[in-house]
C-alpha positions in Angstrom: 11.9 20.1 4.5 10.3 21.1 0.6 7.4 19.5 0.1 5.1 19.7 -2.6 1.5 20.4 -2.7 0.4 19.9 -6.4 -2.3 17.1 -7.3 -3.9 17.5 -4.5 -7.5 15.8 -5.6 -9.9 17.5 -3.2 -8.8 20.5 -0.3 -7.8 18.5 2.8 -5.8 15.2 2.8 -6.8 11.6 3.0 -5.0 10.7 5.2 -2.7 13.0 7.1 -0.5 11.9 10.1 0.7 14.2 12.5 4.3 14.1 14.7 3.9 9.9 14.0 7.0 8.0 15.9 7.2 4.5 16.6 10.3 4.0 19.2 11.3 0.0 20.1 14.3 -0.6 22.8 16.3 2.2 22.4 15.8 3.0 18.7 13.7 5.2 17.0 12.5 3.1 13.8 10.2 5.8 12.7 10.9 9.6 13.8 8.1 12.8 14.8 6.8 12.3 11.0 4.4 14.8 9.6 2.4 14.3 6.0 -0.1 15.3 4.1 -1.2 12.9 1.4 -4.2 13.6 -1.0 -6.8 12.0 -3.0 -5.9 10.2 -5.9 -2.0 10.7 -5.1 0.9 7.8 -6.2 4.0 8.6 -4.1 6.9 6.4 -3.6 8.3 5.9 0.0 12.4 6.3 -1.0 15.5 5.6 1.1 18.8 3.1 1.9 18.1 0.2 3.3 16.6 0.5 7.2 16.1 4.3 6.2 12.3 3.2 8.1 10.4 2.5 5.2 8.2 0.0 5.9 8.3 0.4 9.2 6.5 3.8 8.5 4.2 2.2 6.5 3.3 0.1 9.2 2.0 2.4 11.6 -0.6 4.1 8.8 -3.0 1.0 9.1 -1.2 0.2 12.9 -0.2 -3.6 12.1 2.5 -1.2 14.2 1.3 0.9 16.8 2.6 4.3 17.4 4.6 5.7 19.9 4.0 8.7 20.1 1.4 10.5 17.7 -1.5 9.5 15.4 -2.7 9.2 11.8 -5.7 11.0 10.6 -8.4 9.2 8.1 -10.7 11.1 6.3 -10.2 14.0 9.1 -11.6 10.8 11.3 -8.8 10.0 14.5 -7.3 6.5 13.1 -7.6 5.2 16.8 -11.5 5.6 16.7 -11.5 3.6 13.8 -11.6 -1.2 14.9 -8.6 -2.1 13.0 -10.0 -4.6 11.3 -11.9 -1.7 9.6 -9.5 0.3 8.7 -7.6 -2.2 6.8 -10.0 -2.4 5.1 -9.6 0.7 4.8 -6.3 1.3 4.2 -5.3 -1.9 2.4 -1.4 -3.1 1.9 -0.1 -5.7 0.0 3.3 -6.9 1.0 6.4 -8.2 -0.7 5.8 -11.5 0.5 2.0 -12.2 -0.3 0.5 -13.9 2.4 -1.7 -15.8 1.5 -4.9 -18.5 3.2 -4.4 -22.5 2.5 -7.4 -23.6 0.2 -8.5 -21.5 -3.1 -8.5 -18.2 -4.8 -11.8 -17.6 -4.6 -12.0 -18.8 -0.3 -9.1 -15.3 -0.1 -11.0 -13.1 -1.9 -14.3 -14.1 -0.2 -12.5 -13.5 3.3 -12.6 -10.0 4.4 -16.2 -8.9 2.6 -17.4 -12.0 4.4 -15.4 -10.6 7.7 -18.1 -7.2 7.8 -20.6 -9.5 6.6 -20.8 -10.2 3.6 -20.6 -12.8 0.8 -19.4 -11.6 -2.7 -20.7 -13.8 -5.9 -19.3 -15.3 -7.9 -19.2 -12.9 -10.6 -17.9 -11.0 -8.6 -15.0 -13.1 -7.5 -14.6 -13.5 -11.5 -14.0 -9.7 -11.3 -11.6 -8.9 -9.6 -9.6 -12.1 -10.7 -9.6 -10.7 -14.4 -9.0 -7.2 -12.8 -5.1 -9.1 -11.4 -5.5 -10.7 -15.3 -6.0 -14.3 -13.5 -9.4 -15.3 -15.2 -10.7 -18.6 -14.5 -8.1 -18.6 -11.4 -11.0 -19.1 -9.3 -10.5 -22.8 -8.2 -6.8 -22.9 -8.2 -5.3 -24.1 -5.2 -2.7 -20.5 -3.5 0.0 -23.3 -3.4 0.2 -24.3 -6.6 0.9 -20.6 -7.3 3.9 -19.1 -9.2 5.6 -15.7 -6.9 3.4 -13.6 -9.6 0.5 -15.2 -9.1 0.5 -14.9 -5.1 1.3 -11.7 -5.8 -1.9 -10.6 -8.3 -3.9 -12.3 -5.7 -3.5 -11.0 -3.0 -3.7 -7.8 -4.7 -7.1 -8.9 -5.5 -8.2 -9.6 -2.1 -6.9 -6.2 -1.4 -9.2 -4.3 -3.7 -12.2 -7.2 -3.0 -12.1 -4.2 0.4 -12.5 -1.6 -1.8 -9.8 0.2 0.5 -9.5 4.3 -0.1 -6.4 3.7 0.5 -3.1 1.3 -1.1 -0.2 0.5 0.7 2.3 -1.4 -0.9 4.7 -3.1 0.9 8.4 -3.8 -2.1 5.5 -5.1 -4.0 7.7 -6.5 -6.9 10.6 -7.8 -4.8 10.3 -10.6 -4.6 9.6 -11.8 -7.6 11.6 -12.2 -11.1 12.3 -9.5 -14.2 9.2 -10.5 -15.9 7.1 -10.8 -13.0 8.2 -7.8 -11.6 7.2 -5.4 -14.8 3.7 -7.4 -15.0 3.1 -6.8 -11.4 4.4 -3.1 -12.3 2.0 -2.8 -14.7 -1.5 -3.6 -13.1 -0.6 -1.7 -11.4 -0.2 1.2 -13.2 -3.2 0.5 -14.8 -5.8 -0.8 -11.9 -3.7 3.1 -10.1 -5.1 4.6 -13.0 -8.9 3.6 -13.7 -9.5 3.6 -9.6 -7.9 7.0 -9.2 -6.1 4.8 -6.4 -3.6 7.2 -3.6 -1.5 4.9 -3.3 1.9 4.7 -0.9 4.8 2.2 -2.4 8.0 1.6 -0.7 10.3 0.3 -3.3 14.2 0.8 -2.9 13.6 0.7 -6.5 14.5 4.5 -7.6 13.6 3.3 -11.7 10.9 1.7 -10.1 9.3 4.4 -7.9 9.7 7.1 -11.4 7.9 4.2 -13.6 5.3 4.0 -11.0 4.6 7.4 -8.7 4.3 11.3 -9.7 5.7 12.1 -6.1 8.3 10.4 -3.9 8.9 11.0 0.2 12.5 10.2 1.3 13.4 8.9 4.6 16.5 8.6 6.3 17.2 7.3 10.1 13.5 7.2 10.1 13.1 10.8 9.7 10.8 12.7 6.6 13.6 14.1 5.2 11.9 15.9 1.5 8.1 15.4 -0.1 8.5 16.4 -4.1 7.7 15.3 -7.3 9.4 11.8 -8.3 12.4 13.8 -10.7 13.4 15.6 -8.0 13.5 13.2 -4.5 15.6 10.3 -6.9 18.1 12.9 -8.5 18.8 14.8 -5.3 
């Protein structure tokens, strides 16, 4: 396995997996993956369909539980962090946005409210402006397009000020125009916030557009880590 450790923002990784594994029945979905992710890194998780990309991503904030190994977030074993708190710090945007019934503003307020914080109207406006949806505060989530719903999902995740952003096929349910629009938004926010980001994608061209590094997974195992151009042309 080759490992490219360039662009380490810090001496210590912000996220580190150690022998991370998940087995369901007799099938190993994720098989003994050890990986270091440094602050500010933007990594694409690539591989064939069924390789274990999304299964690996879901282990990083305990949406699924590992059957072996663990994850360290800023040096702390994530099993010592309350799952709700962990998911605030390691936020995830799914390929299909799961929004709650009600207004856009209510969706964005949800996460901070769970920790006793109330977002002011001005903060909601700023978050929506960030994702290109200024004036959408009172819109019903049932009346949003796919691209708009994905932007609200991103704003809701950003409301928690995550340390790490996980994106699971974030544009796969969108048409080409909405896909490029969301990609441009992601690039802008990742750059402005210096976010650490892991993106699962089946689209190698998208991996090249969004990421600097890539992680190749096959049959649940980490095959290679390196510059995105090297991985997608390997």
